[in-house]
C-alpha positions in Angstrom: 104.2 111.5 74.2 101.9 110.2 76.9 103.1 107.2 78.8 101.3 103.9 78.0 99.5 103.1 81.8 98.5 99.3 81.6 95.1 98.6 83.4 94.2 95.5 85.1 90.8 93.6 84.0 88.6 91.3 85.8 86.9 88.7 84.1 83.0 88.1 84.1 80.7 85.3 82.6 77.5 86.2 81.7 74.6 84.0 79.8 77.0 84.5 76.3 80.3 84.8 76.1 82.7 85.9 79.3 84.1 89.1 79.1 87.1 91.5 80.3 86.2 94.7 82.6 87.5 97.6 83.9 85.3 100.4 86.4 85.1 103.6 84.1 86.4 105.6 87.6 89.9 103.8 86.9 90.3 104.8 82.8 89.3 108.3 83.7 91.2 108.2 86.5 94.8 107.5 84.2 93.7 109.5 81.5 92.9 112.5 83.5 95.0 112.5 86.7 97.6 111.0 85.3 97.5 112.3 81.6 98.3 109.0 80.5 97.0 106.9 78.0 95.1 103.7 79.6 95.5 100.1 78.1 93.4 97.4 79.3 95.3 94.3 80.4 92.8 91.3 79.9 92.4 88.6 82.2 94.5 86.0 79.9 96.5 84.0 82.4 99.5 81.9 80.7 97.9 83.2 76.9 99.2 86.4 78.1 102.9 87.7 76.9 103.7 89.7 79.5 107.0 90.1 79.0 106.5 91.4 75.7 103.8 93.3 77.5 105.6 94.9 79.8 108.5 96.5 77.1 105.8 98.6 75.8 104.1 99.8 79.0 105.6 102.9 81.3 103.1 101.8 84.4 100.7 99.3 85.9 97.2 100.1 87.7 96.0 97.3 89.6 92.3 97.7 89.8 90.1 97.0 92.7 87.5 94.2 92.1 84.5 92.9 93.4 86.1 89.3 93.6 88.8 88.1 95.7 91.9 86.5 95.3 91.9 83.0 95.9 92.6 81.9 99.5 94.9 79.2 97.8 97.5 81.7 97.0 98.1 81.9 100.3 97.7 78.7 101.9 94.0 79.0 102.9 90.2 77.9 101.7 87.5 79.7 101.5 85.7 80.3 104.6 82.4 81.3 103.0 80.7 78.9 99.9 79.9 82.1 98.4 83.4 84.0 98.4 83.8 85.6 95.1 86.7 84.6 92.8 88.2 85.2 89.8 91.2 83.0 89.0 92.1 83.9 85.8 92.8 87.3 87.6 94.8 85.9 89.8 97.0 84.1 87.1 97.5 87.0 85.2 98.4 89.8 87.7 100.3 87.7 89.9 103.0 87.2 87.2 102.7 90.4 86.3 103.7 91.6 89.8 107.1 89.7 89.4 107.8 90.8 86.4 106.6 94.5 86.9 108.5 94.6 89.6 112.1 93.1 88.3 111.8 94.9 85.5 111.3 98.4 87.6 107.7 99.3 85.9 106.0 101.6 88.6 103.1 100.2 90.4 100.3 101.2 91.2 97.9 98.7 93.5 94.2 99.6 94.5 91.9 97.9 97.1 91.9 94.5 95.2 95.7 94.9 93.5 96.4 96.2 97.5 95.7 92.7 98.3 97.4 91.1 95.7 100.4 93.1 95.9 100.8 91.8 99.5 99.7 87.8 98.8 101.9 87.9 95.8 105.1 88.7 97.6 104.3 85.9 100.3 101.9 87.8 102.6 97.8 86.4 104.0 94.6 88.0 104.3 91.8 88.2 106.4 89.0 86.8 104.1 86.5 88.9 106.5 88.1 92.1 108.7 84.6 92.3 110.1 84.8 89.4 112.3 88.4 89.7 113.3 88.3 90.9 117.4 89.2 94.7 117.4 88.7 95.5 113.7 85.9 98.1 112.2 83.7 97.4 109.9 85.7 98.4 106.7 83.1 97.3 104.5 79.7 99.4 102.4 76.6 98.8 101.2 75.9 98.5 97.8 72.4 99.7 98.0 73.7 103.4 99.2 74.2 106.0 95.7 77.5 106.1 94.9 78.4 109.2 97.0 77.3 107.6 100.7 79.4 104.6 99.3 82.8 106.8 98.5 82.6 109.3 101.6 85.0 109.9 103.8 84.5 107.1 105.9 87.7 107.3 108.3 91.3 108.4 109.2 94.7 106.8 108.8 98.1 107.5 110.2 100.4 107.9 108.1 103.9 106.1 108.7 106.6 109.1 109.6 108.8 109.5 107.3 107.8 107.1 104.8 107.2 107.6 101.1 102.9 108.4 101.0 103.9 110.6 103.8 106.6 112.8 101.6 104.2 112.2 98.6 101.5 113.6 100.1 103.5 117.0 101.9 104.3 115.7 105.5 100.5 114.6 106.3 100.8 112.8 109.5 96.8 111.7 108.9 94.3 111.7 106.1 90.2 110.7 105.7 90.1 108.1 103.1 86.9 105.9 102.2 86.0 102.6 102.9 84.6 99.4 100.4 86.6 96.7 101.5 85.9 93.7 103.6 89.3 91.6 103.4 92.5 92.9 104.3 96.2 92.6 105.3 96.5 89.4 107.8 100.3 88.6 107.6 102.3 91.0 106.1 104.6 90.0 103.2 108.5 90.5 103.9 109.4 92.5 101.6 106.4 95.2 101.9 107.0 98.7 104.6 103.9 99.8 106.0 102.7 103.2 104.8 99.4 104.0 106.3 97.5 102.3 109.3 94.1 102.4 109.8 92.4 102.9 113.2 91.7 99.7 114.2 95.6 99.0 113.0 95.2 97.3 109.9 97.4 97.8 107.6 96.1 100.6 104.4 98.8 101.6 102.6 102.4 99.6 101.5 105.3 100.2 99.6 108.2 97.7 97.8 111.0 98.3 99.7 114.4 98.3 97.9 112.0 98.4 94.9 113.8 100.5 91.9 110.6 102.5 90.9 107.4 103.8 92.0 105.7 100.5 93.7 102.7 101.7 96.1 99.9 100.6 97.1 96.4 101.3 99.1 93.9 99.6 100.3 91.2 102.7 99.8 89.7 104.2 96.5 91.7 107.7 95.0 90.3 107.0 91.4 86.8 108.3 92.7 86.3 111.4 91.6 90.2 111.8 91.8 90.8 115.7 90.4 87.8 116.6 93.0 90.5 115.2 95.9 94.1 116.3 96.3 95.5 113.3 97.9 93.6 111.6 94.9 95.5 113.6 92.9 98.9 113.6 94.6 99.2 109.9 94.3 98.2 109.6 90.5 100.8 112.7 90.4 103.9 111.0 92.0 102.4 107.4 89.7 102.6 109.9 86.7 106.0 111.1 87.1 107.2 108.1 87.7 105.4 106.4 84.3 107.2 109.3 82.9 110.4 108.7 84.0 110.1 105.5 82.5 109.1 106.5 79.0 112.0 109.2 78.8 114.7 106.2 79.8 113.0 104.1 76.7 113.0 106.8 74.3 116.7 106.1 75.0 117.0 102.4 74.4 
């Protein structure tokens, strides 16, 4: 049997009915790089039976998104009137993170999912990294072709002896893409830094003392994952943890 991996959705409001959406790259990475069955998790907030869902899932992927975590979640206010928010997603992913960690469900966060993990566990965010003194511009141009948007943009240094460095076979630095304008301001006390960008911005974290895989990255390993050895190593480690949970569920 293949493990069941839940993938968090965003809400999209159009002229007709609201929609729950997930980028195809996330679904494809779970299906191909993890050899798992993707299960889309709708952004239903308190209407979603998270406890019941986690009894059936072997892992959680917290996806990236065009939207941002509501600044009220970390005691702030929007610094721009057009800051894209998704309150339904926040209302779903925050309790999902806490319950998944408590139950030992493997958790992998990407971009917004990385930021959600930090905020859910008590950290805060820079709403506009490029406006911070000494920080690089980590944004992308959405008018560029995808291969340009997702190109390798900068290097990150891996924390010596960290979980991520171990997954990547002892590498000291790797090249990553960069498609975000928000980032970690105050790191959650529950998180350990796994990688830094050249400007010191935190690019990867793990949950200290987590009973299962609990890692998040700021970049996008899901893009053409099968062509990227770093991405394959990340999804491979996640899949290994999900398969272990599947095996343990089969014994209960």
